[in-house]
C-alpha angles and dihedrals in degrees: 000000000000142000112332118249116270090248092057093047092049092049093052091047092050092049091049092050092046091049091050093048090046090052092050092048093049090049092049091048092050092049092048091046091052092048091049092048092049093047090052 
């Protein structure tokens, strides 16, 4: 039980960043979709 290996830490960080970016992209797509639907 100690500090996790650098590879593990990097993997978790990459996953967190990817998840955050994916959430932002999904949110943006939803907002754009709503705007387009309203305009039409």
